[in-house]
N, C-alpha and C positions, 0 to 999 in steps of 0.2 A: 503492500501500500503506499503511496505516495504521501506524503507530508505537508499539508497546506501551509501556504508560506505564511498566513496568519497567525498560523498556533506555533512556527517552528520560529517565526521575531518573538512572539510572547514568551515562550519557553526561555529562549536564551537571553532576551533582555533582564527576565526576572534572575536566571542563575547570574549575571553579573551585576546584578544590582547586588544580589546577594554577596560576591567574591570581591568587589570593588570597591562598595560603600561611598565614602566620601572621596576617595581617590588612594590611588598607588602609590603611597607615600615613599616606598623603596626605590621604583621605576622614576617617578619625577625628579627624585634626587638625582640619580645616577648618571640618566639618559638623557640626552640634548634633545628639545623639542623637534629640533629639525632633523635629526636622524633618521635615514632612510636604511633598510636590513631585508636581509632575505633567512628564511630560516626553514628547514625541511621538518615534518613529522614523519614519525616513524612507528610503525607497529613491529614489537621487539621479540613476538613469537609466533607460531602457527595460528591462524586462523582465520576466520570471516572478516573483513573489513567493514564496518558500518559506523556512519556517523559522519562523514566527510561534509554533508552538508549544512549540519550544525557547528561544526570547528568553522568552517568558512563563515558563516553568518554572524560567529560570535567574533571575528576579526572584523569583518564588514563594519559592525556595527560601532566598531570603537575607531574604523576608518573605512569611510565610504569609497576609497579610492584602492584600495589593497587588492593585490594580485593574488589569486587562488588557485593554481595548477594543480589540478589532481593526477597523479601519475598511475593510479589505479579508477577503477571504477567502484562504485559503489555496491558490495555484494562479492568483491573480488577474494578470491583464496590465496591468502600468503602461506609459504611453507617458513619462515623465519623472519628474522629483521630487516623489514622493507621500509623503503622510505615510500609514502604512500601520497604525500602531497607537499608544494612547497609555498610558501606563501611570501609575500613581496610587500614592504609598504611600511608605513611609521612604526620605527623600530618600537616605540613606548606603546602603539596599539599591539603588538605583535605578544611583547611582555606582560603586557595586563591581561590578554586574554587568553594568553596559553595558558593556564590550569584550567578554564571553562573548558576550552575546545578541546583540550585532552580528556576532561571529563568526561565530555560528549562521547569522543573516540573510543576512549577504552570501555566504557560502559555498553553501548551500543554495538560493540565489535562484539563484546563478550555474551551478549544475548543472540547475534546471531551464529556466533560458534558454536554455543550449547544448543542450539534450535538445530542446528546441520548436522550435529551428532546422535541427534535424538533420529532427524530425518533419514541420515545414513541407517539407523538401526535398524528400520523396517520398510528399506528399501526390498522390492519385490515382492511386496504384499500390496493389499489395495488399501492399506490404513492411511490415514493423512492426520500428519501431527497438528493441531489447533493449539494457540496460546488462550489465557483466561483473561480475567478481568482484574488477577493479582498482579497489577503493576504498581509503579514507583509514582505516589500522588503528585499529578502534574507533568508526569512524564510520558504519560499513555501513546499517544500520537508516537514519539519517537520507538518508544519500546516495539509497538504492534510494526511499525514500520522494519524494525531489525528481525523481528520473528521471519519476515517476508523476505528481507535479504539470506535469511540461514536456510531458506527453503519453506518455511512452514507456513499455514494460514490462520490467517485471524478470524478468531470467534467473534460474536457479537462484540460491538464497540462501546456500548453502554449500555442502560437499562431500557433507551427508548427505540431501539433499533431493531429488536429480537425476544423471542419470548422464550423464557427457561422458567419452568413452574418446579421450585424445588421443596423440600421437606417441609419448610416452616410455612410455604405457600400453603401447601396441601393442608397441614394441621388448621391454617386460617380457613380454608377454603370447605374442608371437611371431607373430600374424598375427590380422586381423581377427576371422576366422570363430573363433580360439580366445579370443578376448576375449571374444565374443558368447556363445559357448558357455557360459562360466565365469559371467557376469553373469545369463542367462537361469535360473542354478541356483540364485542367490544372490539375485534381487530379483525384485520384480513393477514396479519402475520403468521405464519407458519409456529404451531404448537409443536415444545420440545417438555417433554415432563421427565425430572428425575425420580428412577426406581433404585431401589437399594436390594430389591427381591423380583425372583421369577416371578413369584405371583402377580405383583406390580405391574409386572411388564403386562402381563395378560389382561392386567384392567386398562393398562393406557392403550394396548389395541383396539381394545372392545371400545373406548371413548373414542376412538378414531384421530390418534395422534399422529404428527406427520413426524416426529422424532423422539427418541428416548435417549437420556441420559443415564448410563447402567453405573450406579454409583459403587466402588468400593468393592465390586465383586469379585469373587475368586476365576480362575479361569474355565474352571467347570460350571459355575454360573454362566459366564460370559457366553461359550458355547451354547449353552442351553438357551439363552436368550436370544442368538443368532438361529438357531434351528426356530424356534419358535415363532419368531417374528417371518421369516422366510423373505424378508426383503420388502414388506409392506411399510414400513418405517426406518428412517436414517438412525444408527445406532452410533451413538460416542459413548466410548469408555472414559472413565476418568476416577481418581481416586488413588493414593499410593504411587503414581508411574515412576519409575525408575529408570536409567539409563541400562539396568542390570535386567527388567523385567519386561519392558515396552515391546521387546521382539515377541513375545510370547503372546502378550496381549494382542499385537497386530494379529498373531497365527489364528486367533478364534474367528476371528473372520468378523470383526465391527468394522466401522467404516472410517470412524474418526477417533482420534486419541486426543484428549485435552491434558494439558500437561502446566501446572501452575509453576514450576521450578522455572519453565523459559524465561520467565522474567522475575520473579520473586528471589530464584537462587543462583542467578549467572553469574559468574567471576568476571570482572573485569579484564581485560585483557592489558597487558605493561605495554604503554605508549610512551613518547617523548617528543620533545620537540626542542632541536639544536638550532641554534644561530649560525650563518657560515662565515 
């Protein structure tokens, strides 16, 4: 998914305001106001490069005339220490924007890299890796973009663009049938219902749902649900998915596997900026 320009600018400006505050005391004292320089951005370990747009936006917010040359494309795979971009412009802007640019580059490359590991783990199956709403507050557009860069697919973006009836909704509604009936009367969006047992899956099918989230089921339960549904609804497995067990989950025949860890547990890649 592409990140809308206004969302990118909003996120970057908030990060700069947090980091720069009233001004970069060190840089303003040690770097001439009219100094122009060039620096390279490096990704220092194997992974998927993501966040170049955010890094560029950070420097451009401080120096609109900055030149930012991408040496690799967004989503490129690097095998070791690699220069991924060159930035030329005000040295003050480069040094002041350095940490924010690197934070975005490292964080988003980490999300993309972890996503690719999950995608690779289910290669040659019919399962798709999905993200969740377990994102860093304020960074959802960028983190979901990073998931796509890693080969995954975005689940719902927010609460207003898709229906997912979870356990607490069912407690409030009274039953799967009642929840689905209420939704059909108020929205044309496809209805997905979370089920924790195969018995609930049968109830969801009887209610005519479009998709079923199979929550924290064993592999045997997942296989039973796949057989029971027989293609009548889209099946998403979720809960307790790791790199160690994701292949087994995919082999049960589910259509999708949602993994919160893509965004809540990804390790940032090691990145750096060096003035030439």
